[in-house]
N, C-alpha and C positions, 0 to 999 in steps of 0.2 A: 299260425293264424290266430291262436288264442291271445297272444300278446297284442296283436293289431286290434282286436275287438275291445280289449281292456283299455288300450290307449284311446280308442275312439269313444268309449263310454266316458272316460275322464275328460276328454276334449268337449264332449257334449255337455257335461255337467257344468263346466266353467263357461263355455261359450254361450249357452242358452241363458244362463243366469246373468252374464254380462250384457247380452242383448236386451233382456227384460229390464235390467237396471237402467240402461241407456234410454229406453223408451219411457220409463217412469220418470226419470229425471228431466227429460225434455218437456214432458207435460207439466211437471211441478215447477220447473224453471220458468216457463212462459207464464204460467198463472201467477207465480211469485213476483215476477217483474211487474206485472199489471197491478198486483196488490200493493207492492212497495210504492208504485207511482201514486196510488191513491192515499195510502197510509204508511208513511216512512217508518213509523215505530214498530212495524211488524217484521223488520228485516232480520232480527234474530230468530224469529219463528220460521221464516222462510229458509234460513241456513240450516236449521235443525231438520226441517222437512226434506231438504235436499240430501242430508247425510243419512237419513234412515234407509233409503233403498240400497246404500252401499253394503249393508249387512247381507244382502242377497248375494252379492259377489263373493263376500268372505265365506259364506256358507257353501257356495258352489265350489270354491277353492278347497275347503275342508273335505267336501264329498269327493272331489277329484283326487285328493291325496289319499283318502281312505280306499278308493277304488284301486289306485296304483300300488299302494303298499300292502294291501291285504290280500292281493292275488298271488 
């Protein structure tokens, strides 16, 4: 039973971070496309803003690995 709870905790760590990142990127993406339509020179900034939430998934993955391998 303990292994099941550890696996569930790791799944929550990466699953919730992935869902939060998807939600954030959907909001940033729609606002970014509107911004690029008005000012095409901000496309580089929009790409950077879309890449920033990806760190949340990477950190969720690191936490999941720490949960799995430290138990």
